[in-house]
KEKOLLUM-301328 format. One record per residue (C-alpha): residue number from 1; residue in three letters; x, y, z. Coordinates in steps of 0.25 Angstrom, whole numbers, always signed. Example, Ala and Ser with C-alpha at 12.3 -4.5 7.8 and 13.67 -1.06 7.14 Angstrom:
// KEKOLLUM-301328
     n   res    east   north      up
     1   ALA     +49     -18     +31
     2   SER     +55      -4     +29
// end
This chain:
// KEKOLLUM-301328
     n   res    east   north      up
     1   MET     -79     +80    +163
     2   PRO     -82     +87    +175
     3   SER     -87    +100    +175
     4   HIS     -81    +108    +186
     5   LEU     -65    +105    +177
     6   PRO     -62    +119    +171
     7   ARG     -62    +117    +157
     8   SER     -46    +115    +154
     9   ALA     -45    +107    +165
    10   ALA     -55     +98    +156
    11   TRP     -47    +101    +142
    12   LYS     -34     +97    +152
    13   ARG     -40     +84    +155
    14   LEU     -44     +80    +139
    15   LEU     -28     +83    +135
    16   PRO     -23     +70    +138
    17   LEU     -34     +64    +129
    18   ALA     -28     +70    +117
    19   ALA     -15     +63    +119
    20   LEU     -21     +50    +119
    21   PRO     -20     +47    +102
    22   LEU      -6     +51    +106
    23   LEU      -4     +36    +115
    24   ALA     -11     +29    +103
    25   GLY      +3     +25    +100
    26   CYS      +1     +27     +84
    27   GLY     +13     +31     +77
    28   LEU     +16     +40     +66
    29   VAL     +24     +29     +58
    30   VAL     +18     +32     +45
    31   LEU     +18     +45     +45
    32   ASP     +32     +49     +52
    33   PRO     +40     +35     +47
    34   ALA     +56     +32     +46
    35   GLY     +55     +30     +31
    36   ASP     +55     +40     +19
    37   VAL     +45     +30     +11
    38   ALA     +35     +30     +23
    39   LYS     +38     +45     +26
    40   GLN     +33     +48     +11
    41   GLN     +22     +40     +13
    42   GLY     +17     +48     +27
    43   ASP     +20     +59     +19
    44   LEU     +11     +54      +9
    45   ILE      -1     +50     +18
    46   LEU      +0     +64     +26
    47   ILE      +0     +73     +12
    48   SER     -13     +64      +8
    49   THR     -19     +68     +20
    50   GLY     -19     +81     +18
    51   LEU     -23     +83      +5
    52   MET     -36     +75      +9
    53   LEU     -38     +83     +22
    54   LEU     -37     +96     +11
    55   ILE     -51     +91      +8
    56   ILE     -55     +83     +22
    57   VAL     -52     +95     +31
    58   PRO     -60    +107     +22
    59   VAL     -72     +95     +22
    60   MET     -72     +94     +36
    61   LEU     -72    +108     +38
    62   LEU     -83    +112     +29
    63   THR     -93    +101     +33
    64   ILE     -92    +109     +47
    65   PHE     -94    +123     +41
    66   PHE    -104    +119     +34
    67   ALA    -112    +111     +44
    68   TRP    -111    +123     +51
    69   ARG    -113    +134     +42
    70   TYR    -126    +128     +35
    71   ARG    -132    +122     +49
    72   ALA    -148    +124     +51
    73   GLY    -145    +135     +62
    74   ASN    -137    +144     +52
    75   LYS    -148    +154     +46
    76   ASP    -135    +162     +38
    77   ALA    -131    +150     +30
    78   THR    -132    +150     +16
    79   TYR    -148    +141     +13
    80   LYS    -145    +137      -1
    81   PRO    -154    +123      -2
    82   ASP    -154    +124     -20
    83   TRP    -138    +126     -17
    84   ASP    -132    +115     -26
    85   HIS    -119    +117     -34
    86   SER    -107    +126     -32
    87   THR     -97    +125     -45
    88   GLN     -87    +131     -34
    89   LEU     -89    +123     -24
    90   GLU     -88    +111     -34
    91   LEU     -75    +115     -37
    92   VAL     -70    +119     -23
    93   ILE     -76    +104     -19
    94   TRP     -69     +95     -30
    95   SER     -57    +103     -34
    96   ALA     -50    +101     -20
    97   PRO     -53     +85     -19
    98   LEU     -49     +84     -32
    99   LEU     -34     +91     -31
   100   ILE     -32     +84     -18
   101   ILE     -34     +70     -26
   102   ILE     -27     +76     -37
   103   CYS     -15     +79     -27
   104   LEU     -16     +66     -20
   105   GLY     -15     +59     -32
   106   ALA      -2     +65     -35
   107   ILE      +5     +64     -23
   108   THR      -1     +47     -23
   109   TRP      +6     +45     -37
   110   VAL     +19     +52     -33
   111   ALA     +20     +42     -20
   112   THR     +16     +31     -26
   113   HIS     +29     +31     -35
   114   LEU     +39     +37     -26
   115   LEU     +33     +28     -15
   116   ASP     +32     +14     -23
   117   PRO     +35      +5     -13
   118   TYR     +42      -5     -23
   119   ARG     +51      +9     -27
   120   PRO     +65      +9     -22
   121   LEU     +67     +21     -14
   122   ALA     +70     +34     -22
   123   ARG     +75     +41      -7
   124   THR     +78     +36      +7
   125   GLY     +71     +50     +13
   126   PRO     +70     +64      +8
   127   GLY     +81     +69      -1
   128   GLN     +88     +56      +2
   129   ALA     +90     +47     -13
   130   VAL     +93     +35     -13
   131   ALA    +106     +33     -20
   132   ALA    +107     +23     -32
   133   GLU    +117     +15     -24
   134   VAL    +109     +12     -12
   135   GLN    +103      -1     -12
   136   PRO     +89      -3      -1
   137   LEU     +90     -15      +8
   138   ASP     +82     -25      +3
   139   VAL     +71     -33     +13
   140   GLU     +62     -45      +9
   141   VAL     +50     -45     +17
   142   VAL     +41     -58     +21
   143   ALA     +26     -55     +26
   144   LEU     +25     -68     +36
   145   ASP     +13     -74     +43
   146   TRP     +15     -64     +53
   147   LYS     +29     -61     +52
   148   TRP     +37     -52     +43
   149   LEU     +51     -57     +38
   150   PHE     +62     -48     +31
   151   ILE     +73     -54     +24
   152   TYR     +86     -46     +21
   153   PRO     +93     -52      +8
   154   GLU    +104     -42      +9
   155   GLN    +108     -45     +24
   156   GLY    +102     -60     +22
   157   VAL     +95     -60     +36
   158   ALA     +80     -59     +38
   159   THR     +70     -55     +50
   160   VAL     +58     -56     +53
   161   ASN     +49     -46     +59
   162   GLU     +61     -36     +60
   163   LEU     +65     -26     +48
   164   ALA     +78     -18     +51
   165   VAL     +83      -9     +39
   166   PRO     +95      +1     +38
   167   ALA     +87     +15     +39
   168   HIS     +90     +22     +27
   169   ARG     +92     +13     +17
   170   PRO     +82      +8      +5
   171   LEU     +73      -4      +9
   172   ARG     +67     -13      -2
   173   PHE     +57     -23      +4
   174   ARG     +52     -35      -3
   175   ILE     +40     -39      +4
   176   SER     +34     -52      -1
   177   ALA     +23     -62     +11
   178   SER     +22     -79     +13
   179   SER      +8     -77     +15
   180   VAL      -4     -68     +18
   181   MET      -1     -53     +10
   182   ASN      +5     -42     +23
   183   SER     +10     -28     +20
   184   PHE     +23     -26     +25
   185   TYR     +23     -11     +32
   186   VAL     +33      -3     +39
   187   PRO     +26     +10     +41
   188   ALA     +39     +18     +44
   189   LEU     +45     +12     +32
   190   ALA     +37     +14     +21
   191   GLY     +22     +10     +16
   192   GLN     +18      -5     +18
   193   ILE     +19     -17      +5
   194   TYR     +11     -29      +5
   195   ALA     +17     -43      +6
   196   MET     +12     -53      -2
   197   PRO     +15     -67      -3
   198   GLY     +21     -72     -17
   199   MET     +25     -58     -20
   200   GLU     +34     -46     -16
   201   THR     +32     -31     -15
   202   ARG     +43     -20     -12
   203   LEU     +42     -10      -2
   204   HIS     +55      +2      -2
   205   GLY     +58     +11     +10
   206   VAL     +68     +18     +19
   207   PHE     +69     +18     +33
   208   ASN     +75     +34     +38
   209   GLU     +75     +32     +52
   210   THR     +80     +21     +62
   211   GLY     +71     +15     +71
   212   ASN     +62      +4     +74
   213   PHE     +48      +2     +66
   214   THR     +38      -9     +65
   215   GLY     +34     -15     +51
   216   PHE     +18     -23     +50
   217   SER     +10     -30     +41
   218   ALA      -2     -19     +38
   219   ASN     -11     -31     +32
   220   TYR     -17     -41     +38
   221   SER     -12     -54     +36
   222   GLY     -18     -64     +48
   223   ALA     -17     -67     +61
   224   GLY      -4     -63     +64
   225   PHE      -5     -49     +57
   226   SER      -4     -41     +69
   227   ASN      +8     -46     +73
   228   MET     +15     -45     +60
   229   ARG     +24     -33     +63
   230   PHE     +39     -31     +63
   231   ALA     +52     -22     +67
   232   VAL     +58     -13     +58
   233   LYS     +71      -7     +63
   234   SER     +77      +5     +54
   235   LEU     +93      +3     +56
   236   PRO    +103     +12     +53
   237   PRO    +113      +3     +43
   238   ALA    +124      +1     +53
   239   ALA    +114      -6     +63
   240   PHE    +106     -13     +50
   241   ASP    +120     -19     +48
   242   ARG    +120     -23     +63
   243   TRP    +104     -28     +62
   244   VAL    +110     -37     +50
   245   ALA    +120     -42     +57
   246   GLN    +112     -45     +68
   247   ALA    +101     -52     +59
   248   LYS    +114     -62     +52
   249   ALA    +118     -67     +66
   250   SER    +104     -71     +71
   251   GLU    +101     -84     +74
   252   GLY     +88     -83     +66
   253   GLY     +97     -93     +54
   254   THR     +93     -93     +40
   255   LEU     +79     -89     +35
   256   ASP     +78    -100     +24
   257   ARG     +66    -105     +19
   258   LEU     +61    -114     +27
   259   THR     +64    -105     +39
   260   TYR     +54     -94     +30
   261   LEU     +45    -106     +30
   262   ARG     +44    -107     +43
   263   LEU     +44     -92     +48
   264   GLU     +34     -92     +37
   265   ARG     +25     -98     +47
   266   PRO     +15     -90     +52
   267   SER     +16     -83     +66
   268   GLU     +14     -72     +74
   269   LYS     +23     -61     +81
   270   GLU     +35     -68     +77
   271   PRO     +48     -60     +83
   272   VAL     +60     -54     +78
   273   ARG     +68     -66     +69
   274   ARG     +81     -64     +62
   275   PHE     +88     -74     +51
   276   ALA    +103     -73     +49
   277   ALA    +102     -76     +34
   278   VAL     +91     -78     +24
   279   GLU     +89     -88     +11
   280   PRO     +93     -81      -1
   281   GLN     +79     -79     -10
   282   LEU     +69     -81      +2
   283   PHE     +61     -70      +1
   284   ASP     +59     -74     -15
   285   ALA     +55     -86     -10
   286   VAL     +45     -81      -3
   287   VAL     +40     -73     -14
   288   ASN     +41     -84     -24
   289   MET     +32     -92     -15
   290   CYS     +43    -104     -15
   291   VAL     +50    -102      +0
   292   GLU     +46    -118      +1
   293   PRO     +59    -127      -4
   294   GLY     +55    -132     -18
   295   LYS     +41    -124     -22
   296   MET     +40    -116     -34
   297   CYS     +42    -100     -34
   298   MET     +31     -91     -39
   299   HIS     +42     -86     -49
   300   ASP     +45     -99     -54
   301   MET     +30    -104     -56
   302   MET     +27     -90     -63
   303   SER     +39     -92     -72
   304   ILE     +33    -107     -75
   305   ASP     +19    -101     -78
   306   ALA     +26     -91     -86
   307   LYS     +31     -98     -96
   308   GLY     +17    -109     -96
   309   GLY     +18    -117     -84
   310   ALA     +25    -132     -81
   311   GLY     +16    -137     -88
   312   ILE     +11    -153     -86
   313   ALA     +26    -155     -80
   314   GLY     +23    -144     -69
   315   ILE     +10    -152     -64
   316   HIS     +17    -162     -56
   317   ASN     +26    -150     -50
   318   VAL     +11    -143     -43
   319   ARG      +9    -148     -28
   320   ASP      -4    -146     -21
   321   ILE     -11    -132     -23
   322   ALA     -10    -127      -6
   323   TYR      -8    -112      +0
   324   ASP      +7    -111      +5
   325   LYS      +4    -105     +17
   326   PHE      -5    -119     +21
   327   ALA      -1    -128     +16
   328   ALA     +15    -126     +17
   329   ARG     +18    -116     +27
   330   GLY     +13    -111     +41
   331   SER     +11    -123     +51
   332   THR     +12    -135     +39
   333   ASP     +24    -145     +37
   334   ILE     +37    -140     +30
   335   ALA     +37    -156     +23
   336   ARG     +23    -151     +17
   337   TRP     +29    -140      +9
   338   SER     +34    -150      -3
   339   LEU     +19    -152      -6
   340   ARG     +12    -141      -5
   341   TYR     +19    -130     -19
   342   VAL     +23    -130     -33
   343   ALA     +37    -138     -33
   344   ALA     +49    -129     -40
   345   LEU     +50    -135     -54
   346   CYS     +68    -130     -53
   347   SER     +76    -121     -42
   348   SER     +74    -108     -50
   349   PRO     +82     -97     -41
   350   LEU     +71     -88     -34
   351   MET     +67     -74     -42
   352   ARG     +66     -62     -35
   353   GLY     +54     -58     -35
   354   GLU     +57     -43     -37
   355   ARG     +55     -33     -46
   356   PRO     +64     -21     -51
   357   ASP     +61     -12     -41
   358   ALA     +54      +1     -47
   359   THR     +61     +15     -50
   360   PRO     +62     +24     -39
   361   VAL     +56     +38     -40
   362   ASN     +62     +49     -39
   363   PRO     +58     +53     -24
   364   GLU     +55     +68     -28
   365   ARG     +43     +76     -36
   366   LEU     +38     +67     -49
   367   LYS     +40     +77     -60
   368   GLY     +38     +67     -73
   369   GLU     +52     +62     -75
   370   GLY     +50     +52     -85
   371   LEU     +38     +57     -91
   372   PRO     +37     +61    -105
   373   VAL     +36     +78    -106
   374   PRO     +24     +81    -114
   375   GLY     +29     +86    -130
   376   ALA     +42     +80    -127
   377   GLY     +50     +70    -139
   378   PRO     +49     +56    -137
   379   GLY     +57     +51    -125
   380   ARG     +56     +65    -119
   381   THR     +54     +64    -103
   382   ALA     +55     +73     -93
   383   LEU     +68     +68     -88
   384   ASN     +74     +71    -102
   385   ALA     +66     +84    -106
   386   PRO     +72     +95    -109
   387   ALA     +72    +105     -98
   388   THR     +66    +116    -107
   389   ARG     +59    +114    -121
   390   PRO     +64    +121    -135
   391   MET     +55    +131    -140
   392   SER     +48    +126    -153
// end
């Protein structure tokens, strides 16, 4: 920097450099989301960070203080080469981190129960409890290579790489995958949860604002992983109804099993696609890994195994064992499917691969409802204990 410039002019030239971090394109969606669940998770991050800074900041400041206070050139500092212990200092050093760990543990325990992704929402926002008659919107999610499929069983439509939901209505996602493990993540809505083949995971959430957002896979799953993103639209209820009507009027046709198997083939940068109708129980067939016609479903196989197996009669029902992705799907011929799976013994109906949702938790402070009252009789809990105990 030229020496002839005044100091004030030099600082003015450096001021634009301070704005460079603001041009990095980093959004604050995690800490300022549009959904109540994500908002609570963001608050949890801030609270945890603040508690940890109660130790980190003093340690950093004391490091500088001690380095300066007891430097070699400071002849006024006390020099005690044989000092090795101080009970008071030990209490301060160990009690503060212990208290912070206790606080973090309590907050984590409460948040783990209140923000359980399998638990239906008890509220849609601060002070906005979910009424008993309100039913969540079901969305069935399948992670494909490398795109996302969304099925709306109530509306009877499906989309690829586009998720549209009504704002202020609880959402329930049933999530699975066709191949390798992925992670379903909409930062503005709620936390991430894994999508795994042959399994079903759950996620509950709600949008408190309307707008356009982005979802993606947060788990590396192959060559097309970086483009595995989808558009998320939070719409007013009337606009969502119009979106459903447009999907039903689209020229995408019906998403049946054969269409799904073609869609399942690996592809990248898939455009948004809509299907006007969906074959019933398609998602349950995906979870049970029996989309191919005539293939035995996992729930049938597990039922047979639970009863001791099919015995000698089942030997001839077993086809050559080969991994589905390379032997029967992808670039292979559809005509070869019948050679590569365990055939179904009967056409039993698909069972919904779901467990009952967990019971909603009171979003207010946990006060020990349902826990046994010390000294109370059998069956007495904090819910039915008297307000005052009689004097003995």
